[in-house]
Structure formats: C-alpha cells, structure tokens
MITORPA-29529 format. One record per residue (C-alpha): residue number from 1; y, x, z. Coordinates in nm, 4 decimals, m for minus. Layout:
REM residues N
NUM; Y; X; Z
...
***
This chain:
REM residues 515
1; 0.0000; 0.0000; 0.0000
2; 0.2391; 0.2897; 0.0716
3; 0.1785; 0.4199; m0.2800
4; 0.2737; 0.0808; m0.4214
5; 0.5907; 0.0802; m0.2105
6; 0.6881; 0.4278; m0.3329
7; 0.6329; 0.3236; m0.6945
8; 0.8360; 0.0079; m0.6413
9; 1.1238; 0.2066; m0.4919
10; 1.1066; 0.4402; m0.7898
11; 1.1362; 0.1433; m1.0233
12; 1.4255; 0.0104; m0.8153
13; 1.6153; 0.3416; m0.8502
14; 1.5517; 0.3498; m1.2256
15; 1.6718; m0.0098; m1.2726
16; 1.9728; 0.0435; m1.0465
17; 2.0755; 0.3467; m1.2552
18; 2.0511; 0.1467; m1.5787
19; 2.2492; m0.1376; m1.4195
20; 2.5259; 0.1017; m1.3165
21; 2.5374; 0.2473; m1.6678
22; 2.5546; m0.1008; m1.8200
23; 2.8605; m0.2029; m1.6179
24; 3.0181; 0.1441; m1.6509
25; 2.9552; 0.1337; m2.0279
26; 2.7980; 0.4780; m2.0156
27; 2.5206; 0.5715; m2.2609
28; 2.2282; 0.7526; m2.0952
29; 2.1776; 1.1114; m2.2146
30; 1.8362; 1.0457; m2.3771
31; 2.0082; 0.9114; m2.6906
32; 2.1502; 1.2554; m2.7777
33; 1.8616; 1.4766; m2.6672
34; 1.8042; 1.7246; m2.9538
35; 1.4409; 1.7793; m2.8539
36; 1.3458; 1.4172; m2.9224
37; 1.3800; 1.2570; m3.2677
38; 1.6474; 0.9869; m3.2619
39; 1.4349; 0.7504; m3.4705
40; 1.1834; 0.7439; m3.1813
41; 1.4121; 0.7494; m2.8788
42; 1.7634; 0.6083; m2.8707
43; 1.8754; 0.4683; m2.5384
44; 2.2093; 0.3618; m2.6768
45; 2.0477; 0.1593; m2.9555
46; 1.8225; m0.0186; m2.7075
47; 2.0747; m0.0730; m2.4285
48; 2.3491; m0.2033; m2.6568
49; 2.1235; m0.4323; m2.8578
50; 2.1364; m0.8115; m2.8343
51; 1.8066; m0.7971; m2.6407
52; 1.9527; m0.5992; m2.3510
53; 2.0803; m0.9150; m2.1801
54; 1.9508; m1.2650; m2.1121
55; 2.2197; m1.5324; m2.0789
56; 2.4688; m1.2554; m2.0182
57; 2.2602; m1.0957; m1.7413
58; 2.1531; m0.7342; m1.8066
59; 1.7795; m0.6818; m1.8121
60; 1.8389; m0.3817; m1.5897
61; 1.9838; m0.6106; m1.3213
62; 1.6770; m0.8364; m1.3500
63; 1.4731; m0.5203; m1.2968
64; 1.6689; m0.4490; m0.9791
65; 1.5944; m0.8015; m0.8557
66; 1.2243; m0.7684; m0.9471
67; 1.1760; m0.4323; m0.7726
68; 1.3821; m0.5453; m0.4734
69; 1.1587; m0.8452; m0.4177
70; 0.8490; m0.6349; m0.4722
71; 0.9676; m0.3685; m0.2275
72; 1.0475; m0.6280; 0.0386
73; 0.7078; m0.7981; m0.0078
74; 0.5282; m0.4639; 0.0215
75; 0.7278; m0.3498; 0.3238
76; 0.6691; m0.6748; 0.5143
77; 0.3006; m0.6739; 0.4141
78; 0.2610; m0.3195; 0.5473
79; 0.4466; m0.3857; 0.8725
80; 0.3047; m0.7296; 0.9555
81; m0.0235; m0.7436; 0.7550
82; 0.0805; m1.0981; 0.6634
83; m0.1452; m1.2267; 0.3833
84; 0.1337; m1.4351; 0.2289
85; 0.3280; m1.1231; 0.1385
86; 0.0151; m0.9591; m0.0027
87; m0.0283; m1.2629; m0.2268
88; 0.3381; m1.2406; m0.3267
89; 0.2900; m0.8734; m0.4098
90; 0.0045; m0.9587; m0.6475
91; 0.2082; m1.2333; m0.8153
92; 0.5174; m1.0148; m0.8441
93; 0.3142; m0.7317; m0.9973
94; 0.1756; m0.9756; m1.2551
95; 0.5295; m1.0895; m1.3394
96; 0.6362; m0.7277; m1.3784
97; 0.3434; m0.6543; m1.6087
98; 0.4162; m0.9475; m1.8413
99; 0.7870; m0.8666; m1.8544
100; 0.7162; m0.5019; m1.9332
101; 0.4741; m0.5904; m2.2121
102; 0.7354; m0.8173; m2.3736
103; 1.0169; m0.5657; m2.3410
104; 0.8072; m0.2784; m2.4782
105; 0.7164; m0.4953; m2.7763
106; 1.0851; m0.5678; m2.8379
107; 1.1685; m0.1959; m2.8257
108; 0.8875; m0.0795; m3.0518
109; 0.8375; m0.3819; m3.2746
110; 1.1909; m0.5147; m3.3210
111; 1.4515; m0.2531; m3.2265
112; 1.2290; 0.0302; m3.3599
113; 1.3459; 0.2663; m3.0843
114; 1.2707; 0.3142; m2.7186
115; 1.4769; 0.3897; m2.4126
116; 1.3117; 0.6465; m2.1878
117; 1.4516; 0.4836; m1.8742
118; 1.3302; 0.1398; m1.9820
119; 0.9925; 0.2860; m2.0735
120; 0.9723; 0.4575; m1.7352
121; 1.0271; 0.1195; m1.5687
122; 0.7504; m0.0318; m1.7827
123; 0.5120; 0.2512; m1.6941
124; 0.5894; 0.2007; m1.3256
125; 0.5163; m0.1741; m1.3628
126; 0.1859; m0.0993; m1.5375
127; 0.0812; 0.1443; m1.2654
128; 0.1831; m0.0983; m0.9889
129; m0.0150; m0.3822; m1.1483
130; m0.3355; m0.1853; m1.1972
131; m0.3053; m0.0246; m0.8532
132; m0.2493; m0.3637; m0.6912
133; m0.5435; m0.4966; m0.8928
134; m0.7681; m0.2513; m0.7074
135; m0.5990; m0.2221; m0.3701
136; m0.5438; m0.5966; m0.3286
137; m0.8775; m0.7047; m0.4748
138; m0.9425; m0.9613; m0.2028
139; m0.5994; m1.1210; m0.2320
140; m0.6311; m1.1328; m0.6106
141; m0.9692; m1.3021; m0.5721
142; m0.8262; m1.5598; m0.3325
143; m0.5479; m1.6413; m0.5775
144; m0.8085; m1.6990; m0.8503
145; m0.9883; m1.9380; m0.6186
146; m0.6663; m2.1192; m0.5354
147; m0.5983; m2.1662; m0.9065
148; m0.9490; m2.3024; m0.9663
149; m0.9094; m2.5327; m0.6671
150; m0.5788; m2.6612; m0.8001
151; m0.7284; m2.7331; m1.1420
152; m1.0250; m2.9159; m0.9886
153; m0.8296; m3.1141; m0.7295
154; m0.5360; m3.2172; m0.9475
155; m0.6927; m3.2435; m1.2918
156; m1.0716; m3.2664; m1.2993
157; m1.1631; m3.4575; m0.9829
158; m0.9366; m3.7574; m1.0553
159; m1.1101; m3.7887; m1.3923
160; m1.4601; m3.7336; m1.2548
161; m1.4068; m3.9902; m0.9798
162; m1.3316; m4.2565; m1.2408
163; m1.6900; m4.2202; m1.3655
164; m2.0068; m4.3501; m1.1986
165; m2.1198; m4.0742; m0.9573
166; m2.4760; m4.0524; m1.0876
167; m2.3507; m4.0384; m1.4462
168; m2.1109; m3.7550; m1.3685
169; m2.3861; m3.5768; m1.1741
170; m2.6180; m3.5927; m1.4751
171; m2.3368; m3.4721; m1.7022
172; m2.2661; m3.1746; m1.4747
173; m2.6358; m3.0864; m1.4636
174; m2.6508; m3.0935; m1.8448
175; m2.3316; m2.8886; m1.8689
176; m2.4559; m2.6325; m1.6163
177; m2.7916; m2.6037; m1.7899
178; m2.6260; m2.5510; m2.1268
179; m2.3583; m2.3071; m2.0135
180; m2.6115; m2.0964; m1.8219
181; m2.7687; m2.0034; m2.1562
182; m2.4436; m1.8551; m2.2872
183; m2.2272; m1.5538; m2.2033
184; m1.9502; m1.7983; m2.1091
185; m2.1041; m1.8495; m1.7642
186; m2.0636; m1.4781; m1.6904
187; m1.7038; m1.4803; m1.8100
188; m1.6117; m1.7668; m1.5753
189; m1.8506; m1.6798; m1.2957
190; m1.7327; m1.3223; m1.2543
191; m1.4179; m1.4712; m1.1003
192; m1.6214; m1.6501; m0.8309
193; m1.8499; m1.3748; m0.7035
194; m1.7273; m1.1750; m0.4046
195; m1.9668; m0.9528; m0.2142
196; m1.9195; m0.7822; 0.1186
197; m2.1649; m0.6175; 0.3568
198; m2.0181; m0.8225; 0.6431
199; m2.1958; m1.1384; 0.5230
200; m2.5238; m0.9829; 0.4051
201; m2.8437; m1.0488; 0.6026
202; m3.2187; m1.0074; 0.5787
203; m3.3986; m1.3111; 0.7193
204; m3.7701; m1.4018; 0.7044
205; m3.8136; m1.1030; 0.4719
206; m3.5526; m1.2323; 0.2245
207; m3.2248; m1.0567; 0.1392
208; m2.9254; m1.2902; 0.1382
209; m2.6024; m1.1481; m0.0058
210; m2.4125; m1.4285; 0.1616
211; m2.5050; m1.7215; 0.3887
212; m2.4038; m2.0173; 0.1694
213; m2.6761; m2.2050; m0.0185
214; m2.7120; m2.5166; m0.2285
215; m2.9051; m2.7812; m0.0369
216; m3.1969; m2.9803; m0.1743
217; m3.0944; m3.3027; m0.3448
218; m2.8655; m3.1701; m0.6166
219; m3.0738; m2.9661; m0.8605
220; m3.3737; m3.2012; m0.8573
221; m3.5632; m3.0389; m1.1429
222; m3.4562; m2.6743; m1.1433
223; m3.1995; m2.6999; m1.4232
224; m2.9288; m2.4882; m1.2590
225; m3.1169; m2.1871; m1.1268
226; m2.9459; m1.9514; m1.3723
227; m2.5980; m2.0936; m1.3168
228; m2.5547; m2.1252; m0.9393
229; m2.5321; m1.7497; m0.8796
230; m2.2066; m1.7542; m1.0756
231; m2.0555; m2.0051; m0.8337
232; m2.0992; m1.7532; m0.5534
233; m2.4066; m1.9042; m0.3844
234; m2.6210; m1.6724; m0.1739
235; m2.9309; m1.8857; m0.2219
236; m3.0336; m2.2131; m0.3824
237; m3.2869; m2.4918; m0.3460
238; m3.4713; m2.6731; m0.6236
239; m3.5854; m3.0273; m0.5600
240; m3.6980; m3.2016; m0.3556
241; m4.0045; m3.2055; m0.5854
242; m4.3124; m3.4201; m0.5337
243; m4.6741; m3.4113; m0.6463
244; m4.6163; m3.6983; m0.8861
245; m4.2938; m3.7679; m1.0759
246; m4.0575; m4.0391; m0.9584
247; m3.7698; m4.1926; m1.1528
248; m3.5626; m4.2653; m0.8456
249; m3.4930; m4.5702; m0.6327
250; m3.3263; m4.8739; m0.7914
251; m2.9524; m4.8115; m0.8406
252; m2.7048; m4.7509; m0.7010
253; m2.8439; m4.4108; m0.6109
254; m2.5122; m4.2407; m0.5427
255; m2.1767; m4.3605; m0.4139
256; m1.8515; m4.2068; m0.2947
257; m1.6750; m4.2553; 0.0378
258; m1.3602; m4.0420; m0.0105
259; m1.1919; m4.1352; 0.3175
260; m1.5097; m4.0497; 0.5054
261; m1.5661; m3.7312; 0.3004
262; m1.9165; m3.8572; 0.2423
263; m2.1594; m3.9675; m0.0265
264; m2.3993; m4.2589; m0.0170
265; m2.7391; m4.1214; m0.1203
266; m3.0339; m4.3373; m0.2262
267; m3.2287; m4.1256; m0.4749
268; m3.5621; m4.1218; m0.2957
269; m3.6866; m3.7856; m0.4287
270; m3.6037; m3.8448; m0.7931
271; m3.7771; m3.5637; m0.9856
272; m4.0123; m3.4820; m1.2759
273; m4.2995; m3.3728; m1.0533
274; m4.4128; m3.0375; m0.9151
275; m4.6273; m2.9383; m1.2131
276; m4.3430; m2.9980; m1.4596
277; m4.0957; m2.8061; m1.2444
278; m4.3392; m2.5140; m1.2261
279; m4.3731; m2.5163; m1.6026
280; m3.9928; m2.5094; m1.6363
281; m3.9437; m2.2233; m1.3889
282; m4.2307; m1.9971; m1.4980
283; m4.1082; m1.6612; m1.6224
284; m3.7545; m1.6982; m1.4862
285; m3.5996; m1.4152; m1.2853
286; m3.3763; m1.5682; m1.0206
287; m3.0540; m1.3836; m0.9382
288; m3.0478; m1.5193; m0.5827
289; m3.3190; m1.6318; m0.3380
290; m3.4537; m1.9631; m0.4612
291; m3.6355; m2.2104; m0.2411
292; m3.8384; m2.5038; m0.3655
293; m3.8223; m2.8157; m0.1527
294; m4.1411; m3.0225; m0.1320
295; m4.1735; m3.3795; m0.0157
296; m4.4115; m3.6728; m0.0295
297; m4.4308; m3.8673; m0.3545
298; m4.2228; m4.1818; m0.3173
299; m4.4940; m4.4376; m0.3902
300; m4.6307; m4.7547; m0.2377
301; m4.9775; m4.6313; m0.3302
302; m4.9631; m4.3824; m0.0454
303; m5.0546; m4.5928; 0.2545
304; m5.1936; m4.3581; 0.5188
305; m5.0956; m4.0335; 0.6861
306; m5.4003; m3.8596; 0.5401
307; m5.2971; m3.9647; 0.1883
308; m4.9422; m3.8491; 0.2519
309; m5.0581; m3.5113; 0.3828
310; m5.2917; m3.4656; 0.0860
311; m5.0087; m3.5501; m0.1536
312; m4.7735; m3.2942; 0.0027
313; m5.0412; m3.0253; 0.0253
314; m5.1163; m3.0733; m0.3452
315; m4.7619; m2.9623; m0.4313
316; m4.7935; m2.6554; m0.2106
317; m5.1199; m2.5630; m0.3843
318; m4.9654; m2.5992; m0.7297
319; m4.6734; m2.3750; m0.6379
320; m4.8884; m2.1219; m0.4527
321; m5.1069; m2.0757; m0.7604
322; m4.8089; m2.0564; m0.9954
323; m4.6266; m1.7445; m1.1109
324; m4.2830; m1.8847; m1.0295
325; m4.0753; m1.6134; m0.8567
326; m3.9256; m1.8318; m0.5848
327; m3.8487; m1.6885; m0.2413
328; m3.9450; m1.9621; 0.0033
329; m4.0631; m2.3178; 0.0454
330; m3.8768; m2.6048; 0.2029
331; m4.0764; m2.8890; 0.3549
332; m3.8701; m3.2077; 0.3513
333; m4.0000; m3.4469; 0.6152
334; m3.6695; m3.6211; 0.6790
335; m3.5638; m3.8181; 0.3711
336; m3.4741; m4.1718; 0.4924
337; m3.4862; m4.3297; 0.1446
338; m3.8606; m4.3319; 0.0804
339; m4.0891; m4.6326; 0.0295
340; m4.3841; m4.6029; 0.2667
341; m4.5539; m4.7816; 0.5477
342; m4.4486; m4.7450; 0.9097
343; m4.7747; m4.5627; 0.9851
344; m4.6517; m4.2615; 0.7837
345; m4.4150; m4.1155; 1.0382
346; m4.4043; m3.7373; 1.0552
347; m4.1759; m3.7507; 1.3562
348; m4.4776; m3.8464; 1.5677
349; m4.6467; m3.5401; 1.7145
350; m4.9967; m3.6366; 1.5997
351; m4.8899; m3.6918; 1.2376
352; m4.6626; m3.3901; 1.2268
353; m4.9352; m3.1696; 1.3664
354; m5.1762; m3.2906; 1.0980
355; m4.9259; m3.2065; 0.8239
356; m4.8282; m2.8680; 0.9644
357; m5.1833; m2.7556; 1.0301
358; m5.2895; m2.8552; 0.6787
359; m5.0069; m2.6521; 0.5253
360; m5.0597; m2.3582; 0.7604
361; m5.4275; m2.3429; 0.6641
362; m5.3234; m2.2634; 0.3056
363; m5.2169; m1.9141; 0.4209
364; m4.9045; m1.9282; 0.2069
365; m4.7555; m1.6049; 0.0770
366; m4.3980; m1.7227; 0.1287
367; m4.2187; m1.8583; 0.4370
368; m4.1584; m2.2299; 0.4877
369; m3.8284; m2.3813; 0.6019
370; m3.8473; m2.7388; 0.7361
371; m3.5740; m2.9926; 0.6582
372; m3.5243; m3.1854; 0.9819
373; m3.3803; m3.5300; 1.0591
374; m3.0576; m3.5733; 1.2537
375; m3.1250; m3.9283; 1.3715
376; m3.3825; m3.8318; 1.6358
377; m3.2733; m3.7814; 1.9962
378; m3.2899; m3.4428; 2.1685
379; m3.6288; m3.4880; 2.3441
380; m3.7891; m3.6030; 2.0187
381; m3.6343; m3.3134; 1.8253
382; m3.7541; m3.0609; 2.0841
383; m4.1033; m3.2109; 2.0690
384; m4.1047; m3.1601; 1.6919
385; m3.9835; m2.8022; 1.7288
386; m4.2592; m2.7270; 1.9790
387; m4.5110; m2.8391; 1.7188
388; m4.3467; m2.6296; 1.4460
389; m4.3493; m2.2999; 1.6368
390; m4.7245; m2.3248; 1.6878
391; m4.7802; m2.2271; 1.3252
392; m4.6911; m1.8932; 1.1696
393; m4.6081; m2.0314; 0.8240
394; m4.2898; m2.2017; 0.9440
395; m4.0027; m1.9584; 0.9826
396; m3.6899; m2.1741; 0.9775
397; m3.5589; m2.5245; 1.0318
398; m3.2717; m2.6960; 0.8512
399; m3.0443; m2.9360; 1.0392
400; m3.0358; m3.1650; 0.8775
401; m3.0722; m3.4620; 0.6490
402; m2.8681; m3.7800; 0.5955
403; m2.6831; m3.9843; 0.8572
404; m2.8673; m4.3144; 0.9094
405; m2.6243; m4.4538; 1.1643
406; m2.3840; m4.6563; 0.9518
407; m2.1589; m4.7048; 1.2534
408; m2.1092; m4.3342; 1.3142
409; m1.7493; m4.2753; 1.4150
410; m1.6921; m4.0363; 1.1263
411; m1.7468; m4.3148; 0.8718
412; m1.4688; m4.5483; 0.7572
413; m1.6325; m4.8893; 0.7872
414; m1.4488; m5.0418; 0.4921
415; m1.6200; m4.7815; 0.2737
416; m1.9611; m4.8234; 0.4379
417; m1.9599; m5.1992; 0.3700
418; m1.9579; m5.1333; m0.0037
419; m2.3154; m5.0034; 0.0137
420; m2.6088; m5.2166; 0.1234
421; m2.8614; m4.9415; 0.0515
422; m2.8755; m4.5677; 0.1148
423; m2.7524; m4.3331; 0.3853
424; m2.4685; m4.0864; 0.4166
425; m2.4050; m3.7160; 0.3632
426; m2.1082; m3.4875; 0.4283
427; m1.8849; m3.5229; 0.7320
428; m2.0975; m3.8102; 0.8614
429; m2.3679; m3.5524; 0.9400
430; m2.1526; m3.2754; 1.0841
431; m2.1295; m3.3650; 1.4519
432; m2.5013; m3.4312; 1.5012
433; m2.5993; m3.1380; 1.2822
434; m2.3953; m2.9059; 1.5026
435; m2.5444; m3.0507; 1.8219
436; m2.8971; m2.9957; 1.6948
437; m2.8220; m2.6438; 1.5705
438; m2.7064; m2.5518; 1.9205
439; m3.0038; m2.7253; 2.0826
440; m3.2567; m2.5527; 1.8570
441; m3.0932; m2.2129; 1.9003
442; m3.0917; m2.2343; 2.2787
443; m3.4589; m2.3305; 2.2966
444; m3.6133; m2.1645; 1.9916
445; m3.3554; m1.9206; 1.8530
446; m3.5869; m1.6233; 1.9047
447; m3.8737; m1.7863; 1.7142
448; m3.7033; m1.9786; 1.4351
449; m3.4169; m1.9128; 1.1975
450; m3.1764; m2.2047; 1.1746
451; m2.9997; m2.3313; 0.8632
452; m2.6959; m2.5555; 0.9136
453; m2.6468; m2.8396; 0.6670
454; m2.4003; m3.1267; 0.6880
455; m2.0235; m3.1473; 0.6661
456; m1.9498; m2.7962; 0.5390
457; m1.6125; m2.8304; 0.3648
458; m1.4506; m2.4997; 0.4627
459; m1.5106; m2.1508; 0.5994
460; m1.4201; m2.2836; 0.9443
461; m1.6921; m2.5505; 0.9184
462; m1.9510; m2.2897; 0.8219
463; m1.8337; m2.0475; 1.0917
464; m1.8712; m2.3144; 1.3580
465; m2.2340; m2.3699; 1.2601
466; m2.2942; m1.9956; 1.2595
467; m2.1473; m1.9512; 1.6067
468; m2.3639; m2.2403; 1.7280
469; m2.6803; m2.0722; 1.5996
470; m2.7167; m2.1093; 1.2215
471; m2.7860; m1.7904; 1.0279
472; m2.7400; m1.9718; 0.6950
473; m2.5588; m2.2850; 0.5824
474; m2.6172; m2.5307; 0.2983
475; m2.3903; m2.7783; 0.1249
476; m2.3574; m3.0289; m0.1574
477; m2.0958; m3.2890; m0.0650
478; m1.8243; m3.0380; 0.0206
479; m1.8506; m2.8872; m0.3266
480; m1.8176; m3.2296; m0.4895
481; m1.4995; m3.3107; m0.2978
482; m1.3427; m2.9646; m0.2838
483; m1.4608; m2.8108; m0.6113
484; m1.7170; m2.5503; m0.7223
485; m1.4919; m2.2666; m0.6023
486; m1.5561; m2.3821; m0.2438
487; m1.8631; m2.1603; m0.2068
488; m1.6627; m1.8430; m0.2689
489; m1.3750; m1.9702; m0.0559
490; m1.6193; m2.0102; 0.2333
491; m1.7628; m1.6618; 0.1840
492; m1.4274; m1.4879; 0.1696
493; m1.2998; m1.6986; 0.4589
494; m1.6018; m1.6030; 0.6679
495; m1.5207; m1.2354; 0.6177
496; m1.1773; m1.2911; 0.7709
497; m1.3119; m1.5055; 1.0553
498; m1.5805; m1.2508; 1.1427
499; m1.3264; m0.9695; 1.1422
500; m1.0926; m1.1736; 1.3617
501; m1.3818; m1.2409; 1.5994
502; m1.4625; m0.8708; 1.6240
503; m1.7968; m0.8940; 1.4415
504; m1.9104; m0.6246; 1.2000
505; m2.1823; m0.8459; 1.0518
506; m2.2501; m1.2173; 1.0423
507; m2.5711; m1.1675; 1.2411
508; m2.3628; m1.0675; 1.5445
509; m2.1837; m1.4043; 1.5415
510; m2.4966; m1.6206; 1.5220
511; m2.5308; m1.8317; 1.8359
512; m2.2455; m1.6792; 2.0371
513; m2.1275; m2.0284; 2.1340
514; m2.4760; m2.1427; 2.2386
515; m2.5663; m1.8702; 2.4856
***
C-alpha cells in the first residue's frame, strides 16, 4: 500500500506541474529537446491542442483531482485499515486506467505526438492499477461480487420471480447444464472463485477447499456437477435419488414466500432414478467433493419398513458397484413430502436401527452423512443420534430438512396460507437448525461431523452455525433470494469473521459457542 501511495504522490506532482504550466502559459522543455525527434514528442503540440481541456478545465487539473483523491484514499486506508477506502482505491485506480488509455490514444492516434509529462502520468496510472490489482485482490473480488449481486437483485430476480418457480428452476438447470459444456463457464466462474487456507479443512477423509455446499433438493439428477465449482461451492450434493424414478408430487411443487425468506417445497424426491443418475455421472471428474443423496422411492407400493429398507439399500448397492467418482453418500431420512404408510417411520429407534444396520453391513467404501429432521424434539433427536454413532459407516449428520410447523414465528402467515401442501425451507428452518447443531455438538461432537443447513443467507448466518458446531454448511434458498454470487460472498466474509475472531483456521471456530 505504501508503494501505491508513493506512486500516487508522484502522479500528483506531475499533474500539479502541468497544471502550473497551463495557467502560466509555459511550454515544458520536452518540446525543444534536440535528442528526441519532434515528430514523436512535442509537449507544446499536445498541451495546446483542443484536447488539452474539457469544458474549459485543463486535463492536468483533473489529474491533480484524481491523484489527490487516490492519495487520500490510500493514506486513510493505510492508517485506519478501513475497507471502504480500499474499495475506493480500487475504483479510483480503474478510473485512472481508463482515462489514461483514452488520453494516450488521443496523443498517438489523433494529435500524432506525445507529451512526456502526460505519458509519465499515464505510466504511473498503469502501474498503480496493476499493482492495486494484485495488492488489493480481495477488495477487487468483493467489488466483482457486489456488481453481480446488483445485477441479480435489481435486474434478474424481478424477472425470474414473475415466472412459476418450478419452471424457472428447470430453465436454470438446463442453462447450467448447457453452459458447463462451454468455455464460457470458466470465463464467468473465474470471477466467483476465491480460495484461502483459512477456510480449508479435511473432514471424514475428504478435502474441502471451503465449507459451503449445495444441499440436496436442487440438482435432482446430477446436471450441474460441472458448473457448481464455478459458483464458488466447496462441495455439492446430487439428488435426492431413489431406487426407482419418480416424476414428483402433484403440483404445485415449489412456491415462494419472499417476506419469510422461504420456499414452499413439495417435490417428494423427484428424480430419474439411481441407475440413470449413475449412467449420467460415470466417467466424470468432479472438481469439488460430490455427495449423492439417497432416499426411499416415493411410492404407495412400499408398505412396510422391510420394503423401505430394501428399496434404500438397493440404491446404495448400485452406487457402490458403480465407477462414479463421488466423495460421500447422504442418507435422507427426513423428507416430509413422501407418500407412505405411518408404519414406515425411521424416527423410531427400531426402524432406524434396521435401516442403519442394513446399510452398515454393506461395508461401504465412502462415508455416509445423514440428513436429519428438525421437527423432532431434543430427546427424540438424541435417541436417533445414539443409534447413528453405533455404526462406523455414518460419519456426519446434517441439520436439517424442511420446517413442518406452519405456525413457526419466522413465517409470515399471509404467505403460508397460499399453500395447502408442502413444507418450508430457508429462514423458517434456521432457529431449530441452530438449536440442533448445538445439541448434537455438545453430545456427539467428538464422534460425528455436523453440517448446518437451513437459513444461510450470509456469511454471518454460516459463521453462527460454525460457532455452534457445524464444520460445513449447505444452502439452496439463500442462493435463490440473494443470487448465485452468495456462495463466494459467504466464503470471503467467513475469512474476515474468522480473522476478527482470532482464528487461524475454520476448524478452530467450530463449536466455540457450544462448549
């Protein structure tokens, strides 16, 4: 930063000298230098041309103003470490670059001569811009994200929210699938990937470059596995997939509750089936850890617990025999939108034990994360966790799934009344998700990794879950309301929050509020 300040002061002196000469009507000595051909360098020709002023204001004086602002921004940024002034420095350096490019074009392309003093100012602006580009990498990245957020919030979201939510979801899946096959995804995505050792972890044998993942329920059929890395995700989940395909519950399957920052979800494990997903994913090299979520086929034909267990186990067997390079399984036992008899209740210890033991007996090569409900009380949740830790296959739990309580205080009732079917995601899940994260960490934090899911709309939301005991977080709804740049905004925000909290790595912050 001191180098940038010195350069800026140099530019200020150069511009101030040219301003003095303009008002003193003195021609700088470079115009009569015998060592330099006059057809290449002629300060007088440049400084007395019609392009030397804008609306009667000398360009040199505008240079003084530019370098003065830049110097003040840099000085305050150095003394106070205020991020606003670092942002202003980046923006001012960009303005200086564009102005210098235009003025150099005018000199060389129109006037056909250059002024050494003007060229020196341009060189200083170029050096400042490229130096700031490297030194202020993080601030530059945050400004990119702000721009993307502005475009999404003010332009795209109002249009998207005029369209049926399931229709727009299908369109975005098709767009993501198509763009992931082109170089365009790399061009756009390179602006959304920010890596830092502070947020890297190795959990259950898997390397996570950052803690933010896409939750199950968005990429039903594995269409976006090559695109999500470019949104900044640290991991992703395909599915939930089931042994047999299912076209989804009767519509509406998705709905928006903007005031509640929530979505109504009633898809019921819509997917093309495990075998078809395996066929689609075979041979693909995933850029980030990729989990595959498995659930019970949504069918009235499954009437008993034994049939349900056999159905779920069949999907595990198909994936275990496949050559798909996924990193972990997710077992989804908590979807509230399935059609099955009351006897099929995996929240009961006897039924859960039967399911877990059947999966554990497969001796799976990859760890299993379990997607948990949030509608069970604490004793029931602890009873389920005690069953889970009995088996070595299960390494993590995810808290949690949809909010079934339609009277939850986070929901605006006028919005809830619009939907007779389905349950609710987003902020409606946050409070209970956080309570269960803390509960699980206190009782089983040494035996299970915890993934926080529900109501993650900002870095602060994610950080709260981490401090309560979550090593990773997942989201869907936040991205829909805030924009696809949210993932990177959370990651870069977490870096600041961890630094402010005195943590060198995210792992040090996990569970500090649940000790």
